[in-house]
C-alpha positions in Angstrom: -59.3 185.7 -17.0 -60.7 186.7 -20.3 -59.5 189.3 -22.8 -63.2 190.2 -23.6 -62.9 192.1 -20.3 -60.2 194.3 -21.8 -60.3 197.0 -24.6 -57.3 197.0 -26.9 -56.0 200.6 -27.6 -54.0 199.9 -30.6 -56.4 197.4 -32.2 -56.3 198.9 -35.7 -52.7 198.1 -36.0 -53.0 194.5 -35.1 -53.1 191.8 -37.8 -54.1 188.1 -36.8 -51.6 185.5 -37.3 -52.6 182.4 -39.0 -51.9 178.8 -37.7 -51.0 180.0 -34.2 -51.0 176.5 -32.9 -48.3 175.4 -35.5 -46.2 178.5 -34.8 -46.4 177.6 -31.0 -45.3 174.0 -31.9 -42.3 175.3 -33.8 -41.3 177.8 -31.0 -41.4 174.7 -28.6 -39.2 172.8 -30.9 -36.7 175.6 -30.9 -36.7 176.6 -27.0 -38.7 173.8 -25.3 -42.1 173.9 -23.9 -41.2 175.7 -20.5 -39.8 178.6 -22.5 -43.1 179.2 -24.6 -46.5 180.6 -23.4 -49.7 181.6 -24.8 -51.5 181.7 -21.4 -53.6 184.8 -21.0 -52.1 185.7 -17.6 -48.6 185.8 -19.4 -49.8 187.7 -22.5 -51.5 190.2 -20.2 -48.1 190.8 -18.3 -46.5 191.9 -21.6 -49.3 194.2 -23.0 -47.3 197.3 -21.8 -44.0 198.8 -20.5 -43.8 201.6 -18.0 -45.3 204.3 -20.1 -47.2 206.3 -17.6 -50.6 206.5 -19.2 -50.5 202.5 -18.9 -51.1 202.7 -15.4 -54.4 204.7 -16.0 -55.5 202.3 -18.7 -54.9 199.1 -16.5 -57.3 200.8 -13.9 -59.7 201.3 -16.7 -59.5 197.8 -18.1 -57.6 199.0 -21.2 -54.4 197.4 -22.7 -52.1 198.9 -25.2 -51.0 195.9 -27.3 -51.5 192.2 -27.1 -48.8 189.7 -28.0 -49.6 186.3 -29.5 -46.6 184.4 -28.0 -44.2 184.8 -25.0 -40.7 183.3 -25.4 -37.8 183.1 -22.8 -34.8 182.1 -24.9 -31.7 180.8 -23.0 -29.0 181.3 -25.5 -27.9 182.9 -28.7 -29.1 180.0 -30.9 -32.5 180.3 -29.4 -32.7 183.8 -30.5 -31.3 183.2 -33.9 -33.8 180.5 -34.5 -36.7 182.3 -33.4 -35.9 185.2 -35.8 -35.4 182.9 -38.6 -39.0 181.5 -37.9 -40.4 185.0 -37.7 -38.9 185.9 -41.0 -40.4 182.8 -42.6 -43.9 183.3 -41.1 -43.7 187.1 -41.2 -44.4 187.5 -37.6 -43.2 190.7 -35.4 -40.6 190.1 -32.8 -40.5 192.5 -29.7 -37.5 192.4 -27.5 -38.4 192.8 -23.8 -36.5 192.6 -20.5 -37.4 194.6 -17.4 -40.2 196.6 -19.1 -39.0 200.0 -17.5 -39.2 201.9 -20.8 -41.5 204.9 -20.6 -42.1 205.8 -24.3 -43.9 202.6 -25.6 -40.8 200.9 -26.9 -41.8 197.4 -25.8 -45.5 197.6 -26.5 -46.5 194.9 -29.1 -48.7 197.2 -31.1 -48.8 194.6 -34.0 -49.0 191.5 -31.7 -46.4 188.8 -32.4 -43.6 187.2 -30.3 -42.4 188.7 -27.2 -38.6 187.8 -26.9 -38.1 188.2 -23.2 -34.2 188.5 -22.3 -34.4 187.8 -18.6 -32.6 184.5 -18.8 -29.6 186.4 -20.3 -28.6 187.4 -16.9 -25.1 186.4 -16.2 -22.0 188.3 -15.5 -19.4 186.8 -17.7 -16.1 188.6 -16.8 -14.6 191.2 -14.8 -11.1 192.4 -16.0 -9.5 194.7 -13.3 -6.5 195.4 -15.5 -8.5 196.7 -18.4 -11.2 198.1 -16.1 -14.1 196.2 -17.9 -17.0 194.1 -17.0 -18.7 191.7 -19.6 -22.4 190.7 -18.9 -25.3 189.4 -20.7 -27.8 191.8 -21.9 -30.9 190.7 -19.8 -29.0 191.4 -16.5 -30.8 193.7 -13.9 -29.0 196.8 -13.5 -28.9 196.9 -9.7 -27.7 193.3 -9.7 -24.8 194.3 -11.9 -23.8 197.3 -9.8 -23.9 195.4 -6.6 -21.7 192.8 -8.0 -19.3 195.5 -9.0 -19.4 197.4 -5.9 -18.6 194.2 -3.8 -15.4 194.1 -6.0 -14.5 197.8 -5.2 -15.9 199.1 -8.7 -18.8 200.9 -10.4 -19.9 201.5 -13.9 -21.2 205.0 -12.9 -24.4 204.2 -14.7 -27.1 204.6 -12.2 -30.4 205.5 -13.9 -33.5 206.1 -11.8 -34.8 202.8 -13.2 -31.7 200.9 -12.1 -33.8 198.5 -9.9 -36.2 197.7 -12.8 -34.0 198.1 -16.0 -31.5 195.9 -17.8 -28.2 196.3 -19.6 -29.8 195.7 -22.9 -32.6 198.2 -22.3 -29.9 200.9 -21.4 -28.2 200.2 -24.8 -31.4 200.1 -26.8 -32.6 203.5 -25.5 -29.1 205.2 -25.2 -29.8 205.5 -21.6 -28.2 208.2 -19.2 -27.5 207.7 -15.5 -27.8 210.2 -12.6 -24.0 210.3 -12.2 -23.5 210.8 -16.0 -21.7 214.2 -16.0 -18.6 212.5 -14.6 -18.9 209.0 -16.0 -20.8 209.4 -19.3 -23.9 208.0 -20.8 -24.2 204.4 -22.0 -22.8 205.2 -25.5 -19.6 206.4 -23.6 -19.6 203.2 -21.3 -20.0 200.4 -23.8 -16.8 199.1 -25.4 -18.0 196.0 -27.2 -21.1 194.0 -28.0 -22.7 190.9 -29.5 -25.7 191.3 -31.6 -28.1 189.0 -33.3 -29.3 190.5 -36.7 -33.0 190.2 -38.0 -32.1 187.3 -40.2 -30.6 185.4 -37.2 -27.0 186.0 -38.1 -24.5 186.9 -35.2 -22.0 189.6 -35.2 -19.6 190.6 -32.6 -17.9 194.1 -32.0 -14.6 193.6 -30.5 -13.9 195.2 -27.0 -11.5 198.0 -27.8 -11.1 201.7 -26.2 -11.1 203.1 -29.7 -10.4 202.2 -33.4 -10.0 204.0 -36.6 -11.3 201.3 -38.8 -14.0 203.1 -40.7 -17.5 204.0 -39.6 -18.3 202.4 -36.3 -21.3 200.1 -37.1 -21.8 199.2 -33.4 -23.2 202.7 -32.8 -26.3 201.9 -35.0 -27.5 199.4 -32.4 -26.9 201.9 -29.5 -30.3 203.5 -29.5 -31.7 201.1 -32.0 -34.5 200.2 -29.6 -34.5 196.5 -30.8 -35.4 197.4 -34.4 -32.1 196.6 -36.0 -30.9 193.7 -33.8 -31.0 192.0 -30.5 -28.0 192.8 -28.2 -27.1 189.7 -26.2 -24.1 190.7 -24.2 -21.9 193.8 -23.8 -18.6 194.8 -22.3 -18.7 198.0 -20.3 -16.1 200.3 -18.7 -15.7 200.3 -15.0 -14.2 202.7 -12.4 -12.7 202.1 -8.9 -15.3 202.9 -6.4 -15.0 206.6 -5.2 -12.8 207.3 -2.2 -14.5 210.4 -1.3 -18.0 211.9 -1.9 -18.8 215.7 -1.4 -22.4 216.9 -1.1 -23.0 220.5 -2.3 -26.3 222.5 -2.7 -27.0 226.0 -3.7 -30.2 228.1 -4.2 -30.2 230.6 -7.0 -32.6 233.6 -7.6 -33.4 232.5 -11.2 -33.2 229.6 -13.5 -30.7 231.4 -15.7 -28.5 232.0 -12.8 -28.4 228.4 -12.2 -27.6 227.5 -15.8 -24.8 230.1 -15.8 -23.1 228.8 -12.8 -23.0 225.3 -14.1 -21.8 226.4 -17.5 -18.8 228.1 -16.0 -17.9 225.1 -13.8 -18.0 222.7 -16.9 -15.9 225.3 -18.8 -13.1 224.7 -16.2 -13.1 220.9 -17.1 -14.5 220.2 -13.6 -17.2 217.5 -13.8 -19.2 216.9 -10.6 -20.8 213.4 -10.9 -24.3 214.6 -10.2 -25.8 218.0 -10.9 -29.5 218.6 -10.8 -31.2 222.1 -11.3 -34.8 222.1 -9.9 -37.0 225.1 -11.0 -39.0 227.1 -8.6 -41.9 224.9 -8.8 -40.0 221.7 -8.3 -37.9 223.2 -5.6 -41.2 224.0 -3.7 -42.3 220.4 -4.2 -39.0 218.6 -3.2 -37.4 220.9 -0.8 -40.3 222.8 1.0 -38.2 222.7 4.5 -35.2 224.6 3.0 -36.0 228.2 4.2 -33.0 229.5 2.0 -34.4 228.0 -1.2 -37.8 229.5 -0.8 -39.0 231.1 -4.2 -35.4 230.1 -5.5 -34.1 227.4 -7.9 -32.3 224.6 -6.0 -29.1 223.0 -7.5 -27.6 219.8 -5.9 -24.0 218.6 -6.8 -22.1 215.5 -5.9 -18.4 215.4 -6.5 -16.8 212.0 -6.0 -13.4 210.3 -6.7 -10.0 210.4 -5.0 -9.9 213.0 -2.2 -7.4 215.4 -3.9 -9.7 215.7 -7.0 -12.9 216.0 -5.2 -11.5 218.7 -3.0 -10.5 220.6 -6.1 -13.9 220.2 -7.7 -15.7 221.2 -4.6 -13.6 224.5 -4.4 -14.4 225.4 -8.1 -17.9 224.5 -7.9 -18.5 226.6 -4.8 -16.6 229.5 -6.4 -18.6 229.5 -9.5 -22.1 229.1 -7.6 -21.2 232.1 -5.3 -20.2 234.2 -8.3 -23.7 233.7 -9.7 -25.5 234.6 -6.6 -25.9 231.2 -5.2 -26.8 230.7 -1.5 -25.2 227.7 0.3 -28.0 225.3 1.4 -25.7 222.8 2.9 -25.6 219.1 2.4 -29.1 218.2 3.6 -30.8 218.7 0.1 -28.4 216.3 -1.4 -28.8 213.8 1.4 -32.6 214.1 0.8 -32.3 213.5 -3.0 -30.0 210.5 -2.4 -32.7 209.0 0.0 -35.6 209.6 -2.4 -34.1 209.5 -5.9 -35.6 206.1 -6.7 -39.1 206.9 -5.4 -41.6 207.9 -8.4 -44.7 207.9 -6.4 -46.7 210.0 -9.1 -46.8 206.9 -11.2 -48.8 204.9 -8.7 -50.8 207.5 -7.0 -52.1 209.9 -9.8 -54.1 207.3 -11.9 -56.3 206.7 -8.9 -57.3 210.5 -9.1 -57.8 210.1 -12.8 -54.9 212.3 -13.6 -52.9 211.9 -16.7 -49.2 212.3 -15.8 -46.0 212.1 -17.8 -42.3 213.1 -17.9 -40.7 214.4 -21.2 -36.8 214.8 -21.4 -35.3 216.9 -24.3 -31.7 218.2 -25.1 -30.5 221.6 -25.8 -27.4 223.6 -26.5 -26.6 226.1 -23.8 -27.6 229.1 -25.9 -31.2 227.6 -26.2 -31.7 226.1 -22.7 -33.5 228.9 -21.0 -35.5 229.7 -24.0 -36.7 226.0 -24.3 -37.7 225.9 -20.7 -39.7 229.1 -20.8 -41.3 228.2 -24.3 -42.4 224.8 -23.1 -44.0 226.2 -19.9 -45.7 228.9 -21.7 -47.0 226.5 -24.6 -48.1 223.8 -22.0 -49.9 226.2 -19.7 -52.2 227.0 -22.8 -53.4 223.3 -22.8 -57.0 223.0 -21.4 -57.0 220.7 -18.6 -53.5 221.0 -17.5 -53.0 221.2 -13.6 -49.2 221.5 -13.4 -46.0 221.6 -15.4 -42.5 221.7 -13.7 -38.9 221.1 -14.9 -35.5 220.0 -13.7 -32.3 219.7 -15.5 -30.4 216.5 -14.8 -27.7 215.9 -17.5 -24.9 218.4 -18.4 -22.2 218.7 -20.9 -19.8 221.5 -21.7 -21.9 222.2 -24.7 -25.5 222.0 -23.4 -28.1 220.2 -21.2 -30.8 217.7 -20.8 -34.0 219.2 -19.6 -36.7 217.1 -17.9 -40.3 218.3 -17.9 -43.1 216.8 -15.8 -46.8 217.5 -16.4 -50.1 216.4 -15.2 -53.8 217.2 -16.0 -57.3 215.9 -16.7 -59.0 215.7 -20.0 -61.8 217.8 -20.6 -65.3 216.4 -21.1 -65.6 214.5 -24.2 -61.8 213.9 -24.5 -60.1 210.5 -23.6 -57.0 210.2 -21.7 -55.2 209.4 -24.8 -56.4 212.7 -26.6 -55.1 214.8 -23.6 -51.9 212.8 -23.5 -51.0 213.2 -27.2 -52.0 216.9 -27.1 -49.6 217.5 -24.2 -46.8 215.4 -25.8 -47.2 217.2 -29.0 -47.5 220.6 -27.5 -44.2 219.9 -25.6 -42.2 218.5 -28.7 -43.3 221.3 -31.0 -42.3 223.9 -28.5 -38.9 222.2 -28.1 -38.3 222.1 -31.9 -39.3 225.7 -32.4 -36.9 226.8 -29.7 -34.2 224.8 -31.3 -33.8 221.7 -29.2 -33.8 217.9 -29.8 -36.8 215.8 -29.0 -35.2 213.1 -26.8 -32.5 213.1 -24.4 -32.4 209.6 -22.7 -35.7 207.8 -22.8 -35.7 207.1 -26.5 -38.4 207.2 -29.1 -40.8 204.2 -28.9 -44.3 205.2 -29.9 -44.6 208.6 -28.3 -42.0 210.4 -30.4 -42.0 208.3 -33.5 -44.1 210.7 -35.7 -41.7 213.6 -34.8 -38.6 211.7 -36.2 -38.8 213.2 -39.7 -38.8 216.8 -38.3 -35.8 215.8 -35.9 -33.7 214.1 -38.6 -34.8 215.9 -41.7 -33.6 214.2 -45.0 -31.3 211.9 -42.9 -34.4 209.9 -41.8 -34.7 208.5 -45.3 -31.1 206.9 -44.8 -32.2 205.7 -41.5 -35.3 203.8 -43.2 -32.9 202.5 -45.7 -30.6 200.9 -43.2 -33.7 199.5 -41.6 -34.7 198.1 -44.9 -31.4 196.7 -45.6 -31.0 194.8 -42.2 -34.6 194.0 -41.7 -36.4 193.8 -45.1 -39.5 192.0 -43.6 -39.8 194.4 -40.9 -40.1 192.0 -38.3 -38.0 193.6 -35.5 -40.2 195.8 -33.2 -42.2 197.3 -35.9 -43.9 200.7 -35.7 -41.0 202.1 -33.5 -38.5 204.8 -34.6 -39.4 204.5 -38.2 -43.2 204.7 -38.3 -43.5 202.0 -40.8 -46.9 200.3 -40.8 -47.0 196.5 -40.4 -48.3 194.7 -43.6 -47.7 190.9 -42.7 -44.1 191.7 -43.1 -44.2 193.1 -46.6 -42.7 196.7 -47.1 
């Protein structure tokens, strides 16, 4: 293998590290020779995350970002010492675990040290009285869930990426699982954390259900995408595994009818664990055999918990759906979703047809939800080269929703995949902001959304940058993400 065969996408950002051999020797001193690599085959494995355009680039012989060193720390002291070395030598450090992020958050656009957290994979404690589990941040999500289910529990946090994502990744990106309407998102589930700061110092946030002890500093690190510190372990809520599960589906005449039915359900303080709206295009794609749903909007529900509560939730859910002209489609659509919910075939099939494919999730209050849906579709359908755009709604609150758009197309002659990709991203995000929404719901910011953060946050973004400067004055932790700060050899 020779990197001369690959073209680097973000090469203008990269700055060469001097004395690489000396840096490698120092890393070996800290964590041992077996935990450090500069082999090209290892470097290549960490050039991208699961950002969908990355699959196209791999086929084309392109890579997004090229690290200089791969490290596999085994304990907190290892991480602390690596960060101290990075500060001294002014080298970027990029935290990495399963690589399932899809916004470029783990791409080493400035090179540097990959801090792979996979060896932080232990479950440390389960407390059945407090209903908590404590685990290291690198643990695979499905391994954690299987362990809990064997004990009769669940976190309720089941993202589509659960088989290829980590606890630390969930915390870094403020992840949301498929059963989030009942169990909450990761910020609702985390009760305590251990974090290594950019200067190598260790801080602990005690496990407690709630505290009135001033501003809650731990919240800074949930959604920080590894820019403010490295989460090494966390304590989570758990729940007894549900006694009963009820599968419900209804087809609605319009997107607006489906939204209104769910809004009315949540107003009653009824929280089905799963709620998913599929617009007419996605209904056609996912449920073509459901005759009652033809030319309609499919909604699937799962109510789960103790039998008495599930029966009540099912009754009210059905009542509200019927009131808004819903047509009962039985349990088959939900069973189909349960069987196929972890399949993402588009990511592996579309690149071979030279199609640029992507998913973009955004957030909205109820009053803006339908407008955002229609505005994005209208704006995107004006993009030349677009072949399809569809949407589903997969996360719900009494106050609003998370909408998930999927689009695909082919760049026009003279444009690159990246040109088309960025045009589609920018068109989607601008339409969302214009219609009163938020630019991200649960995938995070990474590279794809970073340049929109000033519009999203307004003047508060200046405060965010000051916090970054205070905690990480040399900008070593995951530079180029969230804050759009350029890398200047560690100088601000």
